[in-house]
C-alpha positions as CSV (number, residue, x, y, z in Angstrom):
1,X,0.0,0.0,0.0
2,X,1.2,3.5,-0.8
3,X,1.0,5.1,2.7
4,X,-0.3,8.7,2.9
5,X,1.7,11.6,4.4
6,X,2.1,11.2,8.1
7,X,2.3,7.4,8.0
8,X,4.8,4.7,7.0
9,X,5.0,0.9,6.2
10,X,8.1,-1.1,6.9
11,X,6.9,-4.3,5.2
12,X,5.8,-4.8,1.6
13,X,2.4,-6.4,1.0
14,X,0.7,-4.9,4.0
15,X,-2.7,-3.2,3.8
16,X,-2.3,-0.8,6.7
17,X,0.2,1.9,7.5
18,X,1.7,2.9,10.9
19,X,1.2,6.5,12.2
20,X,4.1,8.7,12.7
21,X,4.8,9.5,16.3
22,X,3.2,12.6,17.8
23,X,4.9,15.8,16.7
24,X,6.4,14.2,13.5
25,X,5.3,13.9,9.9
26,X,6.6,12.6,6.6
27,X,7.6,14.8,3.7
28,X,5.7,12.7,1.1
29,X,3.6,9.6,0.5
30,X,5.1,6.2,0.5
31,X,7.4,6.4,3.6
32,X,9.0,3.0,4.3
33,X,10.2,3.5,7.9
34,X,9.6,5.4,11.1
35,X,12.9,7.3,10.5
36,X,11.1,8.9,7.6
37,X,8.9,10.7,10.2
38,X,10.6,14.1,10.9
39,X,10.0,16.5,13.8
40,X,7.5,19.3,12.8
41,X,9.3,22.6,12.9
42,X,8.0,24.6,16.0
43,X,6.6,28.1,15.8
44,X,9.2,30.8,15.2
45,X,11.0,28.5,12.7
46,X,10.6,27.2,9.2
47,X,12.3,24.8,6.7
48,X,11.8,23.9,3.1
49,X,9.4,21.1,4.1
50,X,8.1,22.5,7.4
51,X,9.9,19.5,9.0
52,X,13.3,18.9,10.7
53,X,16.0,18.4,11.1
54,X,16.8,21.8,9.3
55,X,14.3,24.0,11.2
56,X,15.8,27.5,11.1
57,X,14.7,30.4,13.4
58,X,12.8,33.1,11.5
59,X,15.3,35.9,10.7
60,X,15.0,39.3,12.3
61,X,12.1,41.1,10.6
62,X,10.0,37.9,10.2
63,X,7.8,35.8,12.5
64,X,5.9,32.5,12.4
65,X,3.1,31.7,14.8
66,X,2.4,28.2,13.4
67,X,4.3,24.9,13.6
68,X,5.3,23.0,10.4
69,X,5.7,26.0,8.1
70,X,7.9,26.4,5.1
71,X,8.3,30.2,5.3
72,X,8.2,32.9,7.9
73,X,6.0,36.0,7.6
74,X,7.2,39.5,7.0
75,X,6.6,42.1,9.7
76,X,4.4,44.9,8.4
77,X,6.0,47.9,6.8
78,X,7.9,50.2,9.2
79,X,8.1,47.4,11.9
80,X,10.7,44.8,12.7
81,X,11.5,42.2,15.3
82,X,14.2,42.7,17.9
83,X,15.6,39.1,17.5
84,X,15.4,36.0,15.4
85,X,12.8,33.3,16.1
86,X,9.8,35.5,16.7
87,X,6.5,33.8,17.1
88,X,3.9,36.6,16.8
89,X,2.9,39.7,14.8
90,X,3.0,41.3,18.2
91,X,6.8,40.9,18.1
92,X,7.0,43.3,15.2
93,X,7.6,46.8,16.7
94,X,8.1,50.2,15.2
95,X,11.6,50.6,13.8
96,X,13.8,53.7,14.1
97,X,13.2,56.5,11.5
98,X,15.3,56.3,8.4
99,X,15.6,52.5,8.3
100,X,14.1,50.5,5.5
101,X,12.3,47.2,6.1
102,X,15.2,45.2,7.5
103,X,17.4,44.8,10.5
104,X,17.9,46.9,13.5
105,X,19.3,46.1,16.9
106,X,18.0,47.1,20.3
107,X,20.9,48.4,22.4
108,X,20.8,48.5,26.2
109,X,22.3,51.5,27.8
110,X,23.5,51.2,31.3
């Protein structure tokens, strides 16, 4: 059987598929082993497939509130995040005047 995404089958000739463990998924149909079940990228990260092991934190200026995503979302115009890996639109804050959509750093003054 050609197992659907999220399942796998280790033996040929079977009519059922095993479920991937919680928090994991396959990248395509027809997975042949449990090792084909990859961790779902957590919020604040993305990868080409939305799955590990190459989950990368969203760059500064981007955010991602959902798990298992292949892209991060741009902050609205004239806003930016203060760090990588942001989870929410609320993390996008007004940026200093004169900067284009892009990076800025928060600097602590003691």
